[in-house]
C-alpha positions as CSV (number, residue, x, y, z in Angstrom):
1,M,41.4,-0.4,-1.9
2,S,38.0,0.4,-0.2
3,K,38.6,4.1,-1.1
4,G,39.2,3.3,-4.7
5,F,36.1,1.1,-4.8
6,R,33.8,3.8,-3.2
7,Q,35.1,6.4,-5.6
8,S,34.4,4.3,-8.7
9,Q,30.9,3.5,-7.4
10,S,30.5,7.4,-6.9
11,T,31.4,7.9,-10.5
12,L,29.1,5.2,-11.6
13,H,26.3,6.7,-9.4
14,T,26.8,10.2,-11.0
15,W,26.7,9.0,-14.6
16,S,23.9,6.3,-14.3
17,G,21.7,9.0,-12.7
18,L,22.6,11.8,-15.2
19,L,22.5,10.1,-18.6
20,L,18.8,9.1,-18.5
21,G,17.8,11.3,-15.4
22,W,15.6,13.6,-17.4
23,L,13.6,10.6,-18.8
24,L,13.6,9.1,-15.3
25,F,12.1,12.2,-13.8
26,A,9.3,12.2,-16.4
27,I,8.5,8.4,-15.7
28,F,8.5,9.0,-11.9
29,V,6.3,12.1,-12.0
30,A,3.8,10.4,-14.6
31,G,3.8,7.2,-12.6
32,T,3.2,9.0,-9.4
33,S,0.2,10.8,-10.9
34,A,-1.1,7.4,-12.2
35,Y,-1.9,6.4,-8.6
36,W,-4.9,8.8,-8.9
37,R,-5.8,7.4,-12.3
38,E,-9.4,6.6,-11.5
39,A,-9.8,10.0,-9.7
40,L,-8.5,11.9,-12.6
41,N,-10.6,9.9,-15.0
42,R,-13.7,10.7,-13.0
43,W,-12.7,14.4,-12.6
44,S,-12.1,14.8,-16.2
45,R,-15.8,14.0,-16.9
46,P,-17.7,16.2,-14.4
47,E,-20.8,15.9,-16.5
48,L,-21.3,12.2,-15.4
49,A,-23.2,11.5,-12.3
50,R,-21.8,9.4,-9.4
51,I,-22.4,5.8,-9.6
52,E,-24.6,4.7,-6.8
53,S,-25.5,1.1,-7.9
54,T,-23.0,-1.1,-9.8
55,D,-25.9,-3.7,-10.5
56,R,-27.8,-1.0,-12.3
57,V,-24.9,-0.2,-14.6
58,V,-24.2,-3.8,-15.3
59,R,-27.8,-4.5,-16.1
60,G,-27.9,-1.5,-18.4
61,A,-24.7,-2.6,-20.1
62,V,-26.3,-6.0,-20.9
63,D,-29.5,-4.4,-22.2
64,F,-27.6,-2.1,-24.5
65,L,-25.4,-5.0,-25.8
66,S,-28.4,-7.2,-26.4
67,R,-29.9,-4.6,-28.7
68,K,-26.7,-3.3,-30.3
69,A,-24.8,-6.7,-30.8
70,P,-27.0,-9.6,-30.1
71,D,-25.1,-11.9,-32.5
72,A,-21.6,-10.8,-31.4
73,Q,-18.7,-13.2,-31.0
74,S,-18.2,-11.9,-27.4
75,W,-18.9,-9.0,-25.1
76,F,-16.6,-7.4,-22.5
77,I,-17.9,-5.3,-19.8
78,T,-15.8,-3.6,-17.0
79,V,-17.5,-3.6,-13.6
80,P,-17.5,0.0,-12.2
81,T,-16.9,1.2,-8.7
82,T,-18.2,4.3,-7.0
83,Q,-15.1,6.0,-7.9
84,S,-15.4,5.1,-11.6
85,A,-16.9,7.3,-14.2
86,G,-18.9,4.4,-15.6
87,A,-18.5,1.1,-17.4
88,D,-16.6,0.6,-20.6
89,L,-18.1,-1.9,-23.0
90,F,-16.5,-3.7,-26.0
91,W,-17.8,-6.3,-28.4
92,V,-16.2,-8.4,-31.1
93,P,-18.7,-8.8,-34.1
94,A,-19.2,-12.3,-35.4
95,A,-17.7,-13.0,-38.8
96,K,-20.4,-13.9,-41.3
97,P,-20.1,-16.9,-43.5
98,G,-18.1,-16.3,-46.7
99,E,-17.2,-12.8,-45.5
100,E,-13.5,-11.9,-45.9
101,R,-11.8,-10.3,-42.8
102,R,-11.2,-6.7,-43.5
103,G,-8.5,-4.5,-41.9
104,R,-8.4,-3.7,-38.3
105,R,-11.7,-2.2,-37.2
106,S,-11.6,1.0,-35.4
107,R,-12.3,0.6,-31.5
108,R,-15.1,3.3,-31.6
109,D,-17.2,1.2,-34.0
110,N,-17.6,-1.5,-31.3
111,S,-17.3,0.1,-28.0
112,A,-19.5,2.2,-25.8
113,F,-19.7,3.8,-22.3
114,V,-22.5,3.2,-19.9
115,G,-23.1,5.9,-17.1
116,S,-24.6,5.7,-13.6
117,D,-28.1,5.5,-14.8
118,G,-27.5,2.4,-16.8
119,Q,-27.9,4.3,-20.3
120,V,-25.2,4.8,-22.9
121,G,-23.6,8.1,-22.0
122,T,-22.4,11.0,-23.9
123,A,-19.2,12.2,-22.3
124,R,-16.2,14.3,-23.4
125,E,-13.5,12.4,-25.3
126,T,-10.7,12.7,-22.9
127,R,-8.0,10.4,-21.7
128,G,-7.9,11.9,-18.2
129,G,-5.6,10.0,-15.8
130,E,-5.2,7.3,-18.4
131,F,-2.7,9.5,-20.2
132,F,-0.3,9.6,-17.3
133,Y,-0.7,5.9,-16.7
134,R,0.2,4.9,-20.2
135,F,2.9,7.6,-20.6
136,H,5.1,6.2,-17.8
137,F,5.9,3.1,-19.7
138,D,4.7,3.8,-23.3
139,L,5.8,7.4,-23.6
140,H,2.6,8.0,-25.7
141,Y,4.0,9.3,-28.9
142,M,6.6,6.7,-30.0
143,P,6.1,3.0,-31.1
144,V,5.2,1.1,-28.0
145,I,7.9,-1.6,-28.3
146,W,10.7,1.1,-28.6
147,A,9.2,3.0,-25.6
148,R,9.2,0.0,-23.4
149,W,12.8,-0.9,-24.2
150,I,13.8,2.7,-23.5
151,V,11.8,2.8,-20.2
152,S,13.3,-0.7,-19.3
153,I,16.9,0.6,-19.7
154,A,16.2,3.7,-17.9
155,A,14.9,1.5,-14.9
156,M,18.0,-0.5,-15.0
157,F,20.0,2.7,-14.9
158,M,17.8,3.8,-11.9
159,L,18.5,0.5,-10.0
160,V,22.3,0.9,-10.6
161,A,22.2,4.5,-9.3
162,I,20.3,3.5,-6.2
163,L,22.6,0.7,-5.3
164,T,25.8,2.5,-6.1
165,G,24.3,5.5,-3.9
166,I,23.9,3.2,-1.0
167,V,27.6,2.2,-1.3
168,T,28.8,5.7,-1.8
169,H,27.1,7.2,1.1
170,K,29.3,6.3,4.1
171,K,27.1,7.9,6.7
172,I,23.8,6.9,5.2
173,F,22.0,6.3,8.6
174,R,24.0,8.9,10.5
175,D,22.9,11.6,8.2
176,F,19.5,10.2,7.9
177,F,17.7,13.2,9.4
178,T,20.1,15.9,8.4
179,L,19.1,19.0,6.4
180,R,21.4,22.0,6.6
181,R,19.6,24.9,5.0
182,G,21.2,27.8,3.3
183,K,24.4,26.0,2.7
184,G,24.5,25.9,-1.0
185,Q,25.8,22.6,-2.4
186,R,25.6,21.0,1.0
187,S,21.9,21.8,1.2
188,W,21.3,20.3,-2.2
189,L,23.1,17.2,-1.3
190,D,21.2,16.9,2.0
191,G,18.0,17.2,0.2
192,H,18.9,14.6,-2.3
193,N,20.1,12.2,0.4
194,A,16.9,12.8,2.4
195,T,14.5,12.1,-0.5
196,A,16.5,9.1,-1.4
197,V,16.9,7.6,2.1
198,L,13.5,8.4,3.6
199,A,11.7,6.4,0.9
200,L,14.5,3.9,0.1
201,P,12.5,0.7,0.4
202,F,9.9,2.2,-1.9
203,H,12.6,3.3,-4.5
204,L,14.1,-0.2,-4.5
205,M,10.7,-1.9,-4.7
206,I,9.2,0.4,-7.5
207,T,12.3,0.1,-9.7
208,Y,12.8,-3.7,-9.5
209,T,9.2,-4.6,-9.8
210,G,8.9,-2.2,-12.8
211,L,11.5,-4.3,-14.5
212,V,9.7,-7.5,-13.5
213,T,6.5,-6.3,-15.3
214,L,8.4,-6.5,-18.7
215,I,10.5,-9.5,-17.7
216,A,9.2,-11.5,-20.6
217,M,10.4,-8.8,-23.1
218,L,13.8,-8.3,-21.3
219,M,14.6,-11.9,-20.4
220,P,12.7,-14.3,-22.7
221,W,15.4,-17.1,-22.6
222,A,13.8,-19.0,-19.8
223,I,10.5,-19.1,-21.7
224,V,12.1,-20.2,-24.9
225,A,14.1,-22.9,-23.1
226,N,11.1,-24.4,-21.2
227,Y,8.2,-23.9,-23.6
228,S,8.4,-25.0,-27.2
229,D,4.7,-24.3,-27.6
230,G,3.5,-20.8,-26.8
231,A,0.0,-22.1,-26.1
232,K,1.2,-24.2,-23.1
233,L,2.8,-21.0,-21.6
234,Y,-0.1,-18.9,-21.9
235,A,-2.4,-21.7,-20.5
236,T,-0.1,-21.8,-17.5
237,V,0.3,-18.0,-16.9
238,F,-3.3,-17.0,-18.1
239,P,-5.5,-19.9,-17.5
240,Q,-8.8,-19.6,-19.5
241,A,-12.1,-21.5,-19.4
242,P,-12.7,-23.5,-22.5
243,V,-15.3,-21.9,-24.7
244,A,-17.8,-24.1,-26.6
245,E,-18.3,-23.6,-30.4
246,R,-21.4,-21.6,-31.3
247,A,-24.3,-24.1,-31.5
248,D,-26.6,-21.9,-33.7
249,R,-29.5,-22.4,-31.4
250,P,-31.0,-19.2,-29.9
251,A,-31.3,-19.2,-26.2
252,P,-31.8,-16.3,-23.8
253,L,-28.9,-15.2,-21.7
254,T,-29.3,-15.6,-17.9
255,D,-29.4,-12.7,-15.6
256,L,-25.8,-11.7,-14.9
257,I,-26.5,-10.0,-11.5
258,P,-27.0,-13.3,-9.5
259,V,-24.0,-14.8,-11.5
260,L,-21.9,-11.7,-10.6
261,H,-22.8,-12.1,-6.9
262,D,-22.1,-15.8,-6.8
263,A,-18.9,-15.3,-8.6
264,E,-17.7,-12.7,-6.0
265,R,-18.6,-15.2,-3.2
266,R,-16.7,-17.9,-4.8
267,V,-13.4,-16.0,-5.8
268,G,-13.3,-14.2,-2.4
269,G,-13.5,-10.6,-3.8
270,T,-15.1,-8.2,-6.1
271,I,-15.3,-8.8,-9.8
272,G,-13.4,-6.5,-12.2
273,H,-14.7,-7.5,-15.6
274,I,-17.1,-9.8,-17.3
275,T,-16.8,-11.6,-20.7
276,V,-19.7,-13.2,-22.5
277,F,-18.9,-15.6,-25.3
278,N,-21.5,-16.5,-27.8
279,P,-24.3,-14.3,-26.3
280,G,-27.9,-15.3,-27.3
281,D,-26.8,-18.8,-28.2
282,A,-27.3,-22.1,-26.4
283,A,-23.4,-22.4,-26.2
284,A,-23.1,-19.1,-24.3
285,R,-20.4,-18.9,-21.6
286,I,-19.8,-16.2,-19.0
287,T,-16.3,-15.6,-17.6
288,L,-15.8,-13.2,-14.6
289,T,-12.4,-12.1,-13.4
290,R,-11.7,-10.8,-9.9
291,A,-10.8,-7.2,-9.6
292,G,-7.1,-6.3,-9.2
293,K,-8.0,-3.9,-6.4
294,S,-9.3,-6.7,-4.2
295,M,-6.0,-8.7,-3.9
296,L,-2.3,-8.2,-3.9
297,S,-1.4,-10.4,-6.8
298,A,-2.0,-9.1,-10.3
299,R,-2.8,-12.5,-11.5
300,T,-6.5,-12.4,-10.7
301,P,-8.4,-15.6,-10.8
302,S,-11.3,-16.3,-13.2
303,I,-14.5,-18.3,-13.0
304,A,-16.9,-19.4,-15.8
305,Y,-20.6,-20.1,-16.0
306,D,-23.0,-21.5,-18.4
307,G,-24.6,-18.5,-20.2
308,V,-28.0,-20.1,-20.3
309,T,-28.6,-21.8,-17.0
310,G,-26.1,-19.7,-14.8
311,R,-24.3,-23.0,-13.5
312,M,-20.7,-22.8,-12.7
313,L,-18.6,-24.7,-15.1
314,W,-15.0,-23.9,-14.4
315,Q,-12.8,-22.1,-11.9
316,A,-9.1,-21.1,-12.4
317,P,-6.7,-23.4,-10.6
318,P,-4.3,-22.0,-8.0
319,P,-1.3,-20.4,-9.6
320,G,2.2,-21.9,-9.3
321,G,5.0,-20.3,-7.2
322,A,6.7,-18.5,-10.2
323,V,3.4,-17.1,-11.5
324,E,2.2,-16.0,-8.0
325,T,5.6,-14.3,-7.3
326,Q,5.6,-12.4,-10.5
327,G,1.8,-11.4,-10.0
328,V,2.7,-10.1,-6.5
329,M,5.6,-8.0,-7.7
330,V,3.4,-6.5,-10.5
331,G,0.7,-5.8,-7.9
332,L,3.2,-4.1,-5.6
333,H,4.3,-2.0,-8.4
334,A,0.7,-1.0,-9.4
335,G,-0.3,-0.4,-5.8
336,R,-4.1,-1.1,-6.4
337,F,-4.5,-3.5,-3.5
338,G,-4.7,-0.7,-0.8
339,D,-7.3,1.7,0.1
340,Y,-6.7,5.5,0.3
341,P,-4.0,5.5,3.1
342,M,-1.9,3.1,1.0
343,R,-2.6,5.1,-2.2
344,W,-1.5,8.4,-0.4
345,L,1.7,6.6,0.8
346,Y,2.6,5.4,-2.6
347,F,1.9,9.0,-3.9
348,L,4.0,10.7,-1.3
349,C,6.9,8.2,-1.9
350,G,6.6,8.8,-5.6
351,I,6.9,12.6,-5.0
352,A,10.0,11.9,-3.0
353,G,11.4,9.8,-5.8
354,S,10.6,12.7,-8.2
355,L,12.5,15.1,-6.0
356,M,15.3,12.7,-5.6
357,V,16.0,12.6,-9.4
358,A,15.4,16.2,-9.7
359,S,17.7,17.3,-6.9
360,G,20.4,14.9,-8.3
361,L,20.3,16.6,-11.7
362,V,20.5,20.1,-10.2
363,L,23.2,18.9,-7.8
364,W,25.3,17.9,-10.8
365,T,25.3,21.5,-12.1
366,V,25.7,23.1,-8.8
367,K,28.7,21.0,-7.8
368,R,30.5,21.5,-11.2
369,R,29.8,25.2,-11.5
370,E,32.3,25.9,-8.7
371,R,35.0,24.0,-10.5
372,L,34.7,25.8,-13.8
373,P,37.4,28.1,-14.9
374,D,34.9,30.8,-15.5
375,P,31.5,30.0,-13.8
376,A,29.9,33.0,-15.7
377,R,30.7,31.4,-19.0
378,P,30.4,27.7,-18.7
379,H,31.3,25.3,-21.6
380,F,28.7,24.0,-24.1
381,G,28.1,20.5,-22.4
382,F,27.4,22.2,-19.0
383,R,24.9,24.6,-20.8
384,V,23.2,21.7,-22.3
385,V,22.7,19.8,-19.0
386,E,21.5,23.0,-17.3
387,R,18.9,23.8,-19.9
388,L,17.7,20.2,-20.0
389,N,17.3,20.4,-16.2
390,V,15.0,23.5,-16.7
391,G,13.1,22.0,-19.4
392,F,12.3,18.7,-17.8
393,V,12.2,19.5,-14.1
394,A,10.1,22.6,-14.6
395,G,8.6,22.0,-18.0
396,F,7.1,18.5,-17.4
397,P,4.9,19.5,-14.4
398,I,3.9,22.7,-16.2
399,A,2.9,20.4,-19.3
400,M,0.9,18.2,-17.0
401,T,-0.9,21.3,-15.6
402,V,-1.7,22.6,-19.0
403,Y,-3.0,19.2,-20.1
404,L,-5.5,19.1,-17.2
405,W,-6.4,22.8,-17.8
406,A,-7.2,21.9,-21.5
407,N,-9.5,19.2,-20.3
408,S,-11.5,21.5,-18.1
409,A,-11.5,24.4,-20.5
410,A,-12.8,22.5,-23.6
411,A,-16.6,22.1,-24.1
412,V,-18.2,18.6,-24.2
413,R,-18.4,17.5,-27.7
414,A,-20.0,14.1,-28.6
415,G,-17.9,12.1,-30.9
416,A,-14.9,14.5,-31.0
417,A,-12.3,12.0,-32.2
418,R,-9.4,14.5,-32.1
419,R,-10.1,15.8,-28.6
420,S,-7.9,13.5,-26.6
421,G,-5.0,14.0,-29.3
422,D,-5.5,17.8,-29.0
423,Q,-5.1,17.8,-25.3
424,C,-1.8,15.8,-25.6
425,D,-0.6,18.4,-28.2
426,V,-1.5,21.3,-25.8
427,R,0.6,19.4,-23.2
428,R,3.5,19.4,-25.7
429,L,3.2,23.1,-26.1
430,G,3.3,23.7,-22.3
431,G,6.4,21.6,-22.0
432,G,8.3,23.9,-24.2
433,V,7.6,27.1,-22.2
434,P,10.4,26.9,-19.7
435,L,13.0,26.1,-22.3
436,C,12.0,28.8,-24.6
437,A,12.0,31.3,-21.6
438,R,15.4,30.0,-20.5
439,A,16.8,30.5,-24.0
440,A,15.3,33.9,-24.4
441,S,16.7,35.1,-21.0
442,G,20.3,34.4,-22.2
443,A,22.5,35.8,-25.0
444,G,24.7,34.2,-27.6
445,M,24.7,31.1,-29.8
446,G,25.8,28.8,-27.0
447,R,22.6,29.4,-24.9
448,A,20.4,29.0,-27.9
449,A,22.2,25.8,-28.8
450,G,21.7,24.5,-25.3
451,A,18.0,25.3,-25.4
452,A,17.8,23.6,-28.8
453,G,19.4,20.5,-27.3
454,G,16.8,20.4,-24.6
455,V,13.9,20.8,-27.1
456,A,15.3,18.0,-29.2
457,A,15.7,15.5,-26.0
458,A,12.1,16.5,-24.9
459,A,10.8,15.9,-28.5
460,A,12.4,12.4,-28.4
461,A,10.2,11.5,-25.5
462,L,7.1,13.6,-26.0
463,Q,6.7,14.8,-29.6
464,S,6.5,11.9,-32.0
465,R,3.1,11.5,-33.6
466,G,0.9,8.6,-32.7
467,P,-2.7,7.5,-32.5
468,A,-5.0,10.0,-30.8
469,D,-7.4,7.4,-29.5
470,G,-4.8,5.8,-27.3
471,T,-4.8,2.5,-28.9
472,V,-1.7,0.4,-28.4
473,R,0.6,-0.4,-31.2
474,N,2.7,-3.4,-30.6
475,G,5.8,-5.0,-32.4
476,R,4.3,-8.5,-32.6
477,A,5.5,-9.7,-35.9
478,G,6.0,-13.5,-35.8
479,R,4.5,-14.0,-32.4
480,L,0.9,-14.5,-33.7
481,G,1.6,-17.1,-36.3
482,A,0.8,-19.9,-33.8
483,C,-2.8,-18.6,-33.7
484,G,-3.4,-18.4,-37.4
485,S,-4.7,-22.0,-37.9
486,R,-7.3,-21.9,-35.2
487,P,-11.0,-21.0,-35.5
488,D,-11.8,-17.4,-35.3
489,P,-13.0,-17.4,-31.6
490,A,-10.0,-19.4,-30.4
491,R,-7.6,-17.3,-32.6
492,A,-8.9,-14.0,-31.0
493,R,-8.4,-15.3,-27.5
494,C,-5.0,-16.7,-28.5
495,R,-3.9,-13.2,-29.9
496,V,-5.2,-11.5,-26.7
497,R,-3.0,-13.9,-24.6
498,L,0.1,-13.4,-26.7
499,R,-0.2,-9.7,-26.6
500,R,-0.2,-9.7,-22.7
501,M,3.4,-10.8,-22.5
502,A,4.5,-7.7,-24.4
503,R,3.0,-5.1,-22.0
504,P,3.0,-4.6,-18.2
505,S,0.7,-7.1,-16.7
506,F,-1.3,-4.6,-14.6
507,P,-4.7,-5.7,-13.5
508,P,-7.7,-3.8,-14.8
509,E,-9.3,-1.3,-12.6
510,G,-11.9,-3.1,-10.6
511,A,-14.3,-2.5,-7.7
512,A,-13.4,-1.3,-4.2
513,P,-11.0,-3.4,-2.4
514,S,-11.9,-5.8,0.2
515,R,-9.9,-5.1,3.4
516,P,-7.9,-8.0,4.5
517,H,-7.6,-8.6,8.3
518,G,-5.0,-10.6,10.4
519,P,-5.2,-12.3,13.7
520,A,-6.7,-9.3,15.4
521,G,-10.0,-10.4,13.9
522,G,-12.9,-8.0,12.8
523,E,-12.9,-4.5,11.7
524,L,-12.6,-3.1,15.2
525,G,-9.6,-5.2,16.3
526,A,-7.8,-4.4,13.0
527,G,-8.6,-0.7,13.5
528,R,-7.2,-0.6,16.9
529,M,-3.9,-2.5,15.9
530,T,-3.6,-0.1,13.0
531,V,-3.8,2.9,15.3
532,V,-1.1,1.1,17.5
533,A,1.2,0.4,14.6
534,F,0.9,4.1,13.4
535,L,1.8,5.5,16.9
536,S,4.6,3.0,17.2
537,A,6.1,4.0,13.9
538,L,5.9,7.8,14.7
539,G,7.6,7.1,18.0
540,A,10.2,4.9,16.6
541,L,11.5,7.3,14.0
542,A,11.2,10.3,16.3
543,L,13.6,8.4,18.8
544,L,15.9,7.4,16.0
545,A,16.0,11.0,14.8
546,L,16.7,12.5,18.3
547,A,19.5,10.0,18.6
548,S,21.3,11.2,15.4
549,D,24.2,13.4,15.4
550,R,22.2,16.2,14.1
551,H,19.5,16.4,16.7
552,R,21.0,14.5,19.8
553,D,21.3,18.0,21.5
554,R,17.6,18.6,21.4
555,W,16.5,16.3,24.3
556,H,18.8,16.0,27.3
557,G,16.7,13.7,29.4
558,I,17.7,10.5,27.9
559,D,21.2,9.3,26.7
560,P,21.2,9.0,22.9
561,R,22.2,5.4,23.1
562,W,18.8,4.6,24.9
563,R,17.0,6.6,22.5
564,R,18.5,4.5,19.7
565,S,17.7,1.3,21.3
566,A,14.2,2.2,22.2
567,G,13.7,3.4,18.7
568,W,14.7,0.0,17.1
569,A,12.6,-1.7,19.7
570,L,9.6,0.2,18.5
571,V,10.4,-0.5,14.9
572,A,10.2,-4.2,15.7
573,F,7.0,-3.6,17.6
574,T,5.5,-1.8,14.6
575,F,6.0,-4.8,12.5
576,V,4.3,-7.0,15.2
577,A,1.4,-4.6,15.2
578,G,1.2,-4.5,11.5
579,F,1.2,-8.4,11.4
580,A,-1.6,-8.5,14.0
581,A,-3.6,-5.9,12.1
582,W,-3.3,-7.1,8.5
583,G,-1.6,-10.5,8.5
584,P,2.0,-11.3,7.5
585,V,2.0,-10.2,3.9
586,Y,0.0,-7.0,4.1
587,G,1.4,-6.4,7.6
588,A,5.0,-6.2,6.2
589,I,4.0,-3.8,3.5
590,G,1.9,-1.7,5.8
591,A,4.6,-1.5,8.6
592,T,7.2,-0.5,6.2
593,G,5.0,2.2,4.8
594,L,4.1,3.5,8.2
595,L,7.9,3.7,9.1
596,M,8.7,5.6,6.0
597,F,5.8,8.0,6.9
598,G,7.2,8.4,10.4
599,A,10.7,9.0,9.0
600,G,9.2,11.8,6.8
601,V,7.2,13.5,9.7
602,S,10.2,13.3,12.0
603,F,12.5,14.8,9.3
604,L,10.4,17.7,8.4
605,T,9.3,18.4,12.0
606,L,12.9,18.5,13.5
607,N,14.6,20.3,10.6
608,L,12.0,22.9,10.2
609,T,11.8,23.7,13.8
610,R,15.6,23.9,14.2
611,R,17.1,27.3,14.4
């Protein structure tokens, strides 16, 4: 019975990983690159100077908006960091009395960019790292609602493949550190298992939390059953300060810098963006939202001030358990709460996930080629899979490289509306190179048909035309009706809140993170315990590796059973040190990350030095 169950799980693992494996590879690679989204955005605009003073940029943004849109309905300002290219501005013009509302206004008509000197900058029109971030859940060229359903289904397949892989692998811990080089199919299987198991906690977390980001789209029944009025739901999930109606009495806007610093003190972290309602009016209100980088949960709190006096009027209430849980899961997926070590850990685990998917796709063809009646002349379906492997596994990274090359090769052109779209078109061209080369290297209609199938599959994910400026198109018919009877300012805010539930709730990029500390107390104590946790993780996984069947012969001084016991003891101590350094929540995350890093170091060191 157990043998039959394991065999059925093996079949399910194979086909759940293969059917959407090429799309999963593209999602993994693009999502991994998105962990350096801000760095790529900054790199893609080298003509912009480094930001030295956030206050100077914010003050320059307010001065520009005061001249450009003094009577606007609202202003929106992103607060930059030293890693950012600058501050993005957006304003909503006030509707004039008796004026009919026209079609959707272009975002370029009411947006601007402020550089490090506090002046409106002229920078190249490029999407930078934003493209990879959006691509990994929007697929860029197809309608957004379709793309998110496709990505969600692919994530479900991924979760099934991971769980069935755990069941199928009988010796998952015994073969944890095994890599037999030069053994053909056995080597591919060892590589696939290693990349899967070494970062298994990350793979499970990133797949499950990816589904949670779109939970309202995938499972809306709980919302429908508990909330008959959509406004009550959004007031619970996204609490907003009440905005007063415009008083039509001119009044100067208070200085935003003292308000910004006071808000940071009250919310306990840096501010990510500022919204000013009714600027220049006696009823002006300022809402500041904490940066996603300064906390684990993506549900960042807001605080509101009187726009004339600078007096605090409202602060977001503490979120409920369900909202906080969902916010923490989204924050874990986005990985913005950590500093550079955590970002590197996410990046390396993402690379391991990409290699896991790629090696699984290649393993499928390697394993089945040996069973073919004539391996030199495989059947049509086999050739299709083989060419799709080449097209995606080799083509997608090449296309990403071509995209970045196009960014650096193109000259700066102010107002080049098609530039970002041209870069993505160049990226499409780069993605087709391996497929064309693979088709040209073979002979016969079968090879050409396999290559054509690969091109068609790649086109489904990459080549449907869409807006070049990166605006999001959303299937929201019927969801905005509840906002139609409200006044213009309230209707605009309602529409913004309604749109949020149809897209991943990633927090906006904010300022540099504030580093949480645990009971160790202070920067010095936390730093020491971090070093202790790091050394403990390296020692724990080294001992466990030396206790495995593959490497137990490499150290004759200690019995393998004692190595295993000492290794597990150090694993427990790593968590204790992590809790002492960063507290219970961040400590669990940090300790798990350090153990995965230690596993990777031990795996590479022992296998690469083995003769």
